C-alpha positions as CSV (number, residue, x, y, z in Angstrom):
1,M,0.0,0.0,0.0
2,D,1.3,3.5,-0.9
3,H,1.4,6.0,2.0
4,A,2.1,9.8,2.0
5,R,5.7,10.9,2.5
6,A,6.6,11.8,6.1
7,P,6.3,15.5,7.0
8,A,9.1,18.0,6.8
9,G,11.6,17.8,9.6
10,T,11.3,14.1,10.1
11,A,14.6,12.4,11.0
12,L,16.3,10.4,8.2
13,Y,18.3,7.2,8.8
14,V,20.3,5.6,5.9
15,H,21.4,2.0,6.3
16,L,24.5,1.0,4.5
17,P,24.8,-2.7,5.3
18,Y,28.3,-3.7,4.4
19,C,31.2,-4.3,6.8
20,A,34.8,-5.5,6.5
21,A,33.7,-8.6,8.5
22,K,30.6,-9.6,10.5
23,C,31.1,-9.0,14.2
24,S,30.4,-11.9,16.5
25,Y,28.0,-10.0,18.8
26,C,26.1,-8.0,16.0
27,D,22.4,-8.7,15.3
28,F,21.9,-5.8,13.0
29,F,21.5,-6.6,9.4
30,S,25.0,-6.4,7.9
31,L,27.1,-8.4,5.5
32,P,30.8,-8.8,4.8
33,A,31.5,-6.6,1.8
34,A,33.7,-9.1,-0.1
35,G,31.9,-10.1,-3.3
36,Q,28.9,-7.8,-2.8
37,D,27.6,-5.2,-5.2
38,L,28.2,-2.1,-3.2
39,E,27.5,0.3,-6.0
40,G,24.3,-1.5,-6.9
41,T,23.1,-1.1,-3.3
42,L,24.0,2.6,-3.4
43,E,21.8,3.0,-6.5
44,A,18.9,1.3,-4.7
45,L,19.4,3.5,-1.7
46,I,19.2,6.6,-4.0
47,A,16.1,5.2,-5.7
48,E,14.4,4.6,-2.3
49,A,15.4,8.0,-1.0
50,R,13.9,9.7,-4.0
51,R,10.6,8.0,-3.2
52,N,10.5,8.0,0.6
53,A,13.0,10.4,2.2
54,P,11.3,13.2,4.1
55,P,11.7,16.8,3.1
56,A,14.0,19.0,5.2
57,P,15.1,16.4,7.7
58,R,16.2,17.8,11.0
59,T,18.8,15.1,11.5
60,V,20.5,12.6,9.1
61,F,22.3,9.5,10.3
62,L,24.4,7.2,8.0
63,G,24.5,3.9,9.9
64,G,25.0,0.2,9.1
65,G,27.0,-1.7,8.6
66,T,30.0,0.5,8.1
67,P,29.3,3.6,6.0
68,S,33.0,4.6,6.0
69,L,33.7,1.4,4.1
70,Y,32.4,3.1,0.9
71,P,34.8,5.1,-1.2
72,A,34.6,8.9,-0.5
73,Q,33.3,9.7,-3.9
74,S,30.4,7.2,-3.5
75,L,29.5,8.8,-0.1
76,R,29.7,12.2,-1.6
77,R,27.4,11.2,-4.5
78,L,24.9,9.7,-2.0
79,L,24.9,12.8,0.1
80,D,24.6,15.1,-2.9
81,I,21.5,13.3,-4.2
82,L,20.0,13.2,-0.7
83,D,20.4,16.9,-0.6
84,D,18.8,17.3,-4.1
85,T,15.9,15.2,-2.9
86,T,15.4,16.5,0.7
87,G,17.3,19.8,1.1
88,W,19.1,18.4,4.2
89,R,22.0,20.7,3.9
90,S,19.7,23.6,4.7
91,S,17.6,21.9,7.3
92,A,19.7,19.4,9.3
93,V,21.2,20.5,12.6
94,E,23.2,17.3,12.9
95,V,24.5,14.8,10.3
96,T,26.3,11.7,11.6
97,A,28.3,9.0,9.9
98,E,29.3,5.8,11.6
99,C,32.9,4.8,10.9
100,N,35.2,1.9,11.8
101,P,38.9,2.5,12.3
102,E,40.1,0.4,9.4
103,S,38.2,2.5,6.9
104,L,38.6,6.0,8.3
105,D,41.7,8.0,7.4
106,G,42.4,11.7,7.0
107,A,41.2,11.8,3.4
108,K,38.0,10.0,4.2
109,A,37.3,12.2,7.2
110,E,37.9,15.4,5.2
111,A,35.6,14.2,2.4
112,L,32.8,13.4,4.8
113,L,33.1,16.8,6.5
114,D,33.3,18.6,3.1
115,A,30.1,16.8,2.0
116,G,28.3,18.1,5.1
117,V,28.7,15.5,7.7
118,T,29.0,17.2,11.1
119,R,29.5,14.2,13.5
120,L,31.7,11.1,13.2
121,S,31.0,8.0,15.4
122,I,34.0,5.7,15.6
123,G,33.6,2.1,16.7
124,F,36.6,1.4,18.9
125,Q,34.7,-1.3,20.9
126,S,37.8,-2.4,22.8
127,L,41.5,-1.6,23.3
128,D,42.4,-5.2,23.9
129,P,43.7,-7.0,20.8
130,A,42.5,-10.4,22.0
131,R,39.0,-9.1,22.7
132,L,38.8,-7.3,19.4
133,A,39.6,-10.7,17.8
134,L,36.9,-12.3,19.9
135,F,34.4,-9.6,18.7
136,G,35.4,-10.3,15.1
137,R,36.8,-6.8,14.6
138,V,39.5,-6.4,11.9
139,H,41.2,-3.3,13.4
140,S,43.8,-2.9,16.1
141,P,43.9,-0.4,19.0
142,A,46.5,1.6,17.1
143,M,44.1,1.9,14.2
144,S,41.4,3.3,16.5
145,F,43.7,6.0,17.8
146,A,44.8,6.8,14.2
147,A,41.2,7.1,13.1
148,F,40.4,9.4,16.0
149,D,43.4,11.6,15.2
150,A,42.4,11.7,11.5
151,A,38.9,12.9,12.4
152,R,40.2,15.6,14.7
153,S,42.9,16.7,12.3
154,A,40.3,17.0,9.5
155,G,38.5,19.5,11.7
156,C,35.7,17.3,13.1
157,A,34.4,19.0,16.2
158,H,31.9,16.3,17.2
159,I,33.3,12.9,17.7
160,N,31.7,9.9,19.4
161,V,33.6,6.8,20.5
162,D,31.8,3.4,20.9
163,L,33.0,1.0,23.6
164,I,31.7,-2.4,24.7
165,Y,32.0,-3.6,28.3
166,A,31.0,-6.8,30.3
167,A,32.8,-8.9,27.8
168,P,34.0,-12.4,28.7
169,G,37.0,-12.3,31.1
170,Q,37.0,-8.5,31.3
171,G,38.0,-7.3,34.8
172,L,36.8,-4.0,36.5
173,D,40.3,-2.5,36.7
174,E,40.9,-3.4,33.0
175,W,37.7,-1.6,32.0
176,R,38.6,1.5,34.1
177,A,42.0,1.7,32.5
178,E,40.4,1.4,29.0
179,L,38.0,4.2,29.9
180,D,40.8,6.4,31.1
181,T,42.7,5.9,27.9
182,V,39.8,6.7,25.7
183,L,38.6,9.7,27.7
184,A,42.2,11.1,27.6
185,L,41.5,11.6,23.9
186,E,38.8,14.1,24.9
187,P,36.0,12.7,22.7
188,D,32.8,14.9,22.7
189,H,30.6,11.8,23.2
190,L,31.0,8.3,24.5
191,S,28.6,5.4,23.9
192,A,29.3,2.5,26.3
193,Y,27.2,-0.6,25.7
194,N,27.2,-3.8,27.8
195,L,27.7,-6.9,25.7
196,T,24.4,-8.7,25.2
197,I,24.1,-12.2,23.7
198,E,21.6,-11.8,20.9
199,P,19.9,-14.7,19.1
200,G,21.3,-15.6,15.8
201,T,24.8,-14.2,16.5
202,A,28.1,-16.1,16.8
203,F,28.2,-15.2,20.5
204,A,24.8,-16.9,20.9
205,R,26.1,-20.1,19.3
206,W,29.3,-20.1,21.4
207,H,27.3,-19.4,24.5
208,A,24.9,-22.3,23.8
209,R,27.9,-24.6,23.5
210,G,29.4,-23.3,26.7
211,E,32.4,-21.8,24.9
212,V,31.9,-18.3,26.2
213,H,30.2,-17.0,29.4
214,G,28.9,-13.6,30.3
215,L,30.0,-11.7,33.3
216,D,28.2,-12.1,36.6
217,D,25.6,-9.4,37.2
218,E,27.5,-7.7,40.1
219,L,30.6,-7.2,38.0
220,E,28.6,-6.0,35.0
221,L,26.9,-3.5,37.2
222,A,30.2,-2.4,38.7
223,Q,31.5,-1.7,35.2
224,F,28.3,0.3,34.3
225,Y,28.8,2.5,37.3
226,A,32.5,2.8,36.6
227,A,31.7,4.3,33.2
228,R,29.4,6.8,34.8
229,Q,32.0,7.9,37.3
230,A,34.8,8.1,34.7
231,C,32.8,10.0,32.2
232,R,31.5,12.5,34.7
233,A,35.1,13.1,35.9
234,A,36.1,13.8,32.3
235,G,33.2,16.3,31.7
236,L,30.9,13.9,29.9
237,E,27.5,13.7,31.6
238,P,25.2,10.7,31.3
239,Y,22.2,11.9,29.3
240,E,20.9,8.4,28.5
241,V,21.5,5.0,30.1
242,S,24.4,4.1,27.8
243,N,25.4,7.5,26.4
244,Y,27.6,10.3,27.8
245,A,28.3,13.8,26.3
246,R,29.8,17.2,26.8
247,Q,27.4,20.1,27.1
248,G,25.5,20.4,23.9
249,E,27.0,17.2,22.4
250,A,24.1,14.7,22.9
251,C,23.3,12.8,19.7
252,R,20.2,14.7,18.5
253,H,19.2,12.0,16.1
254,N,19.2,9.3,18.8
255,V,17.4,11.5,21.3
256,G,14.6,11.7,18.7
257,Y,14.2,7.9,19.0
258,W,14.1,8.1,22.8
259,E,11.5,10.8,22.6
260,N,9.5,8.5,20.3
261,R,9.6,11.1,17.5
262,E,8.9,10.3,13.9
263,Y,11.7,8.9,11.7
264,V,12.2,7.4,8.2
265,G,14.7,4.7,7.5
266,I,15.9,3.7,4.0
267,G,18.0,0.7,3.1
268,P,17.7,-3.1,3.8
269,S,16.2,-3.8,7.3
270,A,15.6,-0.1,7.9
271,V,12.6,0.8,10.1
272,S,10.4,3.9,9.9
273,K,7.8,5.4,12.3
274,V,5.4,7.9,10.8
275,G,2.3,8.9,12.9
276,A,1.0,5.7,14.6
277,R,2.4,3.5,11.9
278,R,5.7,1.6,12.1
279,F,7.0,-0.3,9.1
280,G,10.2,-1.9,8.0
281,N,12.2,-3.1,4.9
282,P,13.3,-6.7,4.3
283,R,16.3,-8.0,6.2
284,S,17.7,-9.2,2.8
285,I,19.5,-7.4,0.0
286,E,17.8,-8.7,-3.1
287,P,14.1,-8.3,-2.2
288,W,14.8,-4.8,-0.9
289,R,17.0,-3.8,-3.8
290,R,14.6,-5.1,-6.4
291,R,11.6,-3.2,-5.0
292,A,13.6,0.0,-4.4
293,R,15.1,0.1,-7.9
294,A,11.7,-0.6,-9.5
295,G,10.2,2.5,-7.6
296,E,8.0,0.3,-5.5
297,P,7.4,0.5,-1.8
298,A,10.3,-1.3,-0.2
299,E,8.5,-2.1,3.1
300,E,7.9,-5.7,4.0
301,W,5.9,-5.3,7.2
302,S,3.8,-2.7,8.9
303,E,2.0,-2.3,12.2
304,E,-0.1,0.4,13.8
305,L,0.1,0.5,17.6
306,A,-3.0,1.2,19.6
307,G,-3.0,4.1,22.0
308,I,-2.0,2.4,25.2
309,A,0.7,0.5,23.5
310,R,2.1,3.7,22.1
311,L,1.9,5.3,25.5
312,G,3.8,2.4,27.2
313,E,6.4,2.5,24.5
314,T,6.8,6.2,25.0
315,W,7.4,5.9,28.7
316,W,9.8,3.0,28.2
317,L,11.9,5.1,25.8
318,G,11.6,8.4,27.6
319,L,12.8,7.0,30.9
320,R,16.1,6.0,29.4
321,L,16.9,9.7,29.1
322,A,18.5,11.3,32.3
323,R,15.9,14.0,32.2
324,G,13.0,11.5,32.0
325,L,9.6,12.7,31.0
326,S,6.4,14.1,32.3
327,P,2.9,12.5,31.7
328,A,1.9,15.4,29.5
329,E,5.0,14.8,27.3
330,A,4.2,11.1,27.1
331,W,0.6,11.8,26.1
332,E,1.7,14.3,23.4
333,R,4.4,12.0,21.9
334,A,2.1,9.0,22.0
335,G,-0.9,10.9,20.6
336,W,-3.0,9.6,23.5
337,Q,-5.1,11.9,25.7
338,P,-6.9,10.5,28.7
339,T,-10.2,12.0,29.7
340,D,-8.8,12.0,33.2
341,A,-5.1,11.8,34.2
342,E,-6.0,9.2,36.8
343,L,-7.1,6.9,34.0
344,D,-3.6,6.8,32.6
345,P,-2.3,3.3,33.4
346,A,1.3,4.3,32.8
347,L,1.0,6.9,35.5
348,A,0.0,4.2,38.0
349,V,3.1,2.1,37.0
350,A,5.3,5.2,37.4
351,R,4.0,6.0,40.8
352,E,4.5,2.4,41.9
353,H,8.2,2.6,40.9
354,V,8.6,5.9,42.8
355,G,7.3,4.1,45.8
356,H,9.9,1.4,45.4
357,G,12.7,4.0,45.0
358,L,13.4,3.0,41.3
359,L,12.0,6.2,39.8
360,A,12.5,9.7,41.2
361,M,10.5,12.9,40.6
362,D,11.7,16.4,39.6
363,G,8.5,18.5,39.7
364,D,6.1,16.6,37.4
365,R,8.9,14.7,35.6
366,Y,9.7,11.1,36.3
367,R,13.3,9.7,35.8
368,L,15.3,6.7,36.7
369,S,16.9,6.9,40.2
370,E,20.4,5.6,40.8
371,R,18.9,2.4,42.0
372,G,16.6,2.2,39.1
373,L,19.4,2.5,36.5
374,A,20.5,-1.0,37.6
375,V,17.1,-2.5,36.6
376,A,16.2,-0.1,33.7
377,D,15.3,-2.9,31.3
378,G,12.9,-4.5,33.9
379,I,11.2,-1.2,34.6
380,G,10.8,-0.6,30.8
381,R,9.2,-4.0,30.4
382,R,6.4,-3.0,32.9
383,F,5.5,-0.1,30.6
384,I,5.7,-2.1,27.4
385,E,3.4,-4.7,29.0
386,L,0.6,-2.1,29.1
387,G,0.2,-2.6,25.4
388,S,-0.7,-6.3,25.9
389,R,-3.7,-5.5,28.0
390,T,-7.1,-6.5,26.6
391,G,-8.6,-3.6,24.7
392,A,-5.2,-1.8,24.2
């Protein structure tokens, strides 16, 4: 079914699915680049953008996969055509490109910045060579430092570094030392994600065979709080459960997700949310590419959440932000208005968690307490479960 294009200002995500190698922990749709038709995929992305990309997007995010794997001239062409189609160079307040160290040098960084990218996100993941090998990464720690230096030397004023903690065998002191080393580079933003064993990944297969084991909960939690302490000491405040930034450096594109705003994704596996409808493209190259290049809708699935389900999702996402959210914000973002505030089932769940000391209140805003941060996923599930109620 054909649907109207998303309204002006909607965030735009572009999925470039190729990597130098498939990481052992990754459950995103990505493929090793060897033997793949990278330029054919780029043509399909351009075709889908011309059909579906929103006008005047406020943020643009090139993700994957590894966008920096593409040649600089290909990325420039993609960005130029996106601008012709959407006018993003006049509208976007932030344009991010994800990069891996093995494919980011000075020339690539300069080309991205010259094309209009304002923010580079570099996937260090670890500073331990053995752990990088376990993760399936093809870069070395030295390559991570070189990529960071190349981005800074090219004039990039907004750099994020990605790290993963709670990896098998990782000690607390080792993690603290890694944080200190990375923070000494003075990144503007740090994303620190705990390793999760996702179905369908190499890690999941190794875990099922007893070949790798996750950290115990107490050590993982200690590493989480160590990241908060180290980042704060370095001037990066936690603005979301896994993300830290200097003043004004929060990733605006991702904040839009946590605020449950509208977004359009193009590329294989990309997901969009427009109004109450959420829809996604195939997690496969050929079906997506065939539809996109034929000028047909690329989407493979679509759902429209009912009001209470949208409300529960909005609370779950919004509470991940350090500032939390108010009931009025949740109602506006979810497009759900109760006839009486006391009929809001999410408000009852929020108040229950305040009583248990897991949520705190600042005026009319609810946010995770220090205790609540340790069980953020469990709290989120309580709000998501609202959507499964009869009549939701």
